[in-house]
C-alpha positions in Angstrom: 115.2 94.9 24.3 117.3 91.7 24.8 116.7 91.7 28.6 113.0 91.7 27.9 113.4 88.7 25.6 115.4 86.9 28.2 112.9 87.7 30.9 110.1 86.4 28.8 112.0 83.1 28.2 112.7 82.7 32.0 109.6 83.9 33.7 107.2 81.1 34.3 104.0 83.1 33.9 105.2 84.7 30.6 106.3 81.3 29.3 103.0 79.8 30.1 101.2 82.7 28.4 103.4 82.5 25.3 103.0 78.8 25.0 99.2 79.0 25.2 98.7 82.1 23.0 102.0 82.6 21.2 100.9 81.2 17.8 97.8 83.4 17.9 99.6 86.6 18.9 102.4 86.6 16.5 104.6 83.5 16.5 102.6 82.2 13.5 104.7 84.7 11.5 107.7 82.5 12.1 106.2 79.0 12.6 103.6 77.4 10.3 101.8 75.8 13.3 101.9 72.6 15.4 100.8 70.0 12.9 101.9 68.7 9.6 98.6 69.9 8.1 99.7 73.4 9.2 102.9 73.0 7.3 101.3 71.7 4.2 98.9 74.7 4.0 101.8 77.2 4.4 104.0 75.3 2.0 101.3 75.2 -0.6 100.9 79.0 -0.3 104.6 79.6 -0.7 104.9 77.3 -3.7 102.1 79.1 -5.4 104.0 82.4 -4.9 107.1 81.0 -6.5 109.1 79.8 -3.6 110.7 76.5 -2.9 110.3 75.4 0.8 112.2 73.4 3.3 110.2 71.4 5.9 111.6 71.8 9.4 110.1 69.6 12.0 111.0 71.2 15.2 112.9 69.4 18.0 116.3 68.3 19.2 118.0 66.6 22.1 116.1 63.3 22.2 116.8 61.7 25.6 116.0 58.0 25.0 116.0 55.4 22.2 112.3 54.9 22.2 111.7 58.6 21.6 114.4 58.6 18.9 112.7 55.7 17.1 109.4 57.5 17.3 110.8 60.7 15.8 112.4 58.7 12.9 109.0 57.2 12.1 107.5 60.7 12.2 110.1 61.9 9.7 109.2 58.9 7.4 105.5 59.9 7.6 106.4 63.5 6.8 108.2 62.4 3.6 105.3 60.3 2.5 103.0 63.3 3.0 105.3 65.7 1.1 105.3 63.3 -1.8 101.5 62.7 -1.7 100.9 66.5 -1.7 103.4 67.0 -4.6 105.0 70.0 -2.8 108.2 71.6 -3.9 109.8 70.9 -0.5 113.0 69.5 0.9 113.4 68.1 4.4 115.7 69.5 7.1 116.6 67.6 10.2 119.0 67.7 13.2 120.9 64.5 14.2 120.3 65.2 17.9 116.6 65.0 17.1 117.3 61.5 16.0 119.3 60.5 19.1 122.9 61.5 18.2 123.5 62.3 21.9 122.7 58.6 22.7 125.3 57.3 20.3 126.4 57.7 16.7 124.9 54.4 15.7 121.4 55.5 16.8 121.4 58.6 14.6 123.3 56.9 11.7 120.7 54.2 11.3 117.7 56.5 11.5 119.1 59.2 9.1 120.0 56.5 6.6 116.4 55.2 6.6 115.1 58.7 6.2 117.4 59.6 3.3 116.7 56.3 1.6 112.9 56.8 1.9 113.3 60.4 0.6 115.3 59.1 -2.4 112.3 56.9 -3.4 110.2 60.1 -3.4 112.8 62.3 -5.1 113.0 64.5 -2.0 116.2 66.1 -0.8 117.3 65.9 2.8 119.5 68.6 4.5 121.4 67.5 7.7 121.6 70.6 9.8 124.8 71.5 11.7 124.7 71.9 15.4 127.3 72.7 18.1 131.0 72.3 17.4 131.1 69.0 19.5 128.9 67.4 16.8 130.6 68.8 13.7 133.0 65.9 13.1 130.4 63.1 13.5 127.8 65.0 11.4 130.3 65.3 8.5 131.3 61.6 8.9 127.6 60.5 8.7 127.1 62.7 5.7 130.2 61.2 4.0 129.0 57.7 4.8 125.6 58.4 3.2 127.3 59.6 0.1 129.5 56.5 0.0 126.3 54.5 0.0 125.4 56.2 -3.3 122.8 58.5 -1.8 122.9 61.8 -3.7 119.8 63.4 -2.2 121.5 64.6 0.9 123.3 67.7 1.9 125.1 69.3 4.9 125.7 72.7 6.5 128.9 74.6 7.2 129.0 77.5 9.7 131.3 80.4 8.6 132.0 81.5 12.2 133.8 78.2 12.9 137.5 78.4 12.1 137.6 74.8 10.9 135.0 75.3 8.1 137.3 76.0 5.2 139.2 72.8 5.9 135.9 70.9 6.2 134.7 72.3 2.9 138.0 71.3 1.2 137.5 67.7 2.4 133.9 67.6 1.1 134.6 69.1 -2.4 135.6 65.8 -4.0 132.1 64.7 -3.4 130.6 67.7 -5.2 128.4 68.3 -2.2 125.2 70.2 -1.8 126.3 72.5 1.1 124.4 75.2 2.9 126.5 78.1 4.2 125.3 79.8 7.4 127.0 82.2 9.8 126.3 80.1 12.9 124.4 80.8 16.0 125.7 78.6 18.8 128.0 79.9 21.6 131.5 78.8 20.9 134.9 79.7 22.5 137.2 82.1 20.6 139.6 79.3 20.0 137.0 77.6 17.8 135.0 80.5 16.3 135.3 84.0 15.1 133.7 86.6 17.3 133.8 89.7 15.1 131.0 90.2 12.6 133.4 91.3 9.9 135.5 88.1 10.2 132.3 86.0 10.1 131.0 87.7 7.0 134.3 87.5 5.2 134.6 83.8 6.0 131.0 83.3 4.8 131.8 84.8 1.4 135.0 82.8 1.1 133.1 79.6 1.8 130.6 80.5 -0.9 133.3 81.3 -3.4 135.3 78.2 -2.7 132.2 76.0 -2.8 131.1 77.4 -6.2 134.6 77.2 -7.6 134.9 73.6 -6.3 131.7 72.4 -8.1 129.4 72.3 -5.1 125.7 73.2 -5.1 125.5 76.1 -2.7 122.6 77.3 -0.5 123.3 80.8 0.7 121.4 81.0 4.0 121.3 84.5 5.3 119.0 87.6 5.6 121.9 90.0 5.0 121.3 91.6 1.7 124.9 92.6 1.3 126.1 89.0 1.5 123.3 87.8 -0.7 124.2 90.3 -3.5 127.9 89.5 -3.1 127.2 85.8 -3.5 125.0 86.4 -6.6 127.7 88.5 -8.3 130.5 86.0 -7.6 128.8 83.2 -9.5 130.7 82.1 -12.6 128.4 81.6 -15.6 128.7 77.9 -15.3 127.5 77.9 -11.7 124.2 79.9 -12.0 122.1 76.8 -11.5 124.2 75.8 -8.5 123.2 78.5 -6.1 120.0 79.3 -4.2 119.1 81.7 -1.5 117.5 80.3 1.7 115.6 82.4 4.3 113.5 81.7 7.4 109.7 82.1 7.4 108.7 85.5 8.6 112.1 87.2 8.3 112.7 90.0 5.8 109.7 89.1 3.6 110.2 92.2 1.4 113.8 91.2 0.6 112.6 87.6 -0.2 109.9 88.9 -2.5 112.3 91.1 -4.3 114.7 88.2 -4.9 111.9 86.1 -6.4 110.7 88.9 -8.5 114.2 89.0 -10.1 113.9 85.3 -11.0 116.3 84.1 -8.3 115.7 80.7 -6.7 114.6 81.2 -3.0 113.9 78.5 -0.5 111.9 79.3 2.6 112.5 77.3 5.8 109.0 76.5 7.2 109.1 75.2 10.8 106.3 73.4 12.5 105.7 71.2 15.5 104.9 71.2 19.2 108.4 72.5 20.0 107.8 75.9 18.4 108.4 77.9 21.6 112.2 77.4 21.9 112.5 78.1 18.2 110.7 81.4 18.6 112.8 82.4 21.6 116.0 81.8 19.5 114.6 84.0 16.7 113.9 86.8 19.1 117.3 86.5 20.8 119.1 86.5 17.5 117.3 89.6 16.3 115.5 91.5 19.0 113.7 93.7 16.5 111.6 90.6 15.7 110.0 91.1 19.0 108.1 94.1 17.6 106.6 91.9 15.0 105.1 89.8 17.7 104.0 92.7 19.9 102.2 94.4 17.0 99.9 91.4 16.9 99.4 91.5 20.6 98.8 95.2 20.8 97.6 96.3 17.3 97.4 100.0 16.6 93.9 101.5 17.0 92.0 102.2 13.8 
């Protein structure tokens, strides 16, 4: 099935068809839509069903300072809207979306403005982690924000990177809010584990070390084995310092079961015009997701 996904991502005709009709034929399962209004509607539905949400405005790799400044203003407007709607929502962002590739100063200034504005609204901001080349600068920008006294900001560690335990140890004195993920970027074996068993073991070790070290831990996975292991390893004093995070449209029944048990679950709700690359990544990561799209394109006859 993976060759079919790759073909769909490379063939111009299929790309054009998917971009024009994708949200209608199935991508809407994974993406709220193209506008902030679309996000608000989906977020309100999820809040009503007992979920926290994370607002993910899609995009990355801004190529010039004018575009980076525009994106920063869009994030500020998103924060104002989240506050006005009184949604139970955090905000997620990528530093490359704010111009990190143009220079550290560009992204640093923009993310500081965003986190400061979020603080006035009581909204939490998660800085996503990207390729290994950006790990050090991302952590440094996070530490700088914390040195400024901003508490409403968190970061992400990827369990497949060999450096992550050391990075976590360096963050623990800050009592950080850290999101643990497996990691999805292509990295050389010298930097990242390649075997699933190693990645899973590293994931749980990071969760355990973060909880033991006083961090707030967001367990971001759709692997029910890892979720259950993380839940059982919580010391009684850390029950309020762990939440489960899942992507919109992925393993909905698992998500529903977790909420029914009274566990805190946050759903990442992406939106924006750059939804197509996001959808392709979801399909490449888990090819079975393609059937969820195809069922909408070719529904069974009644």
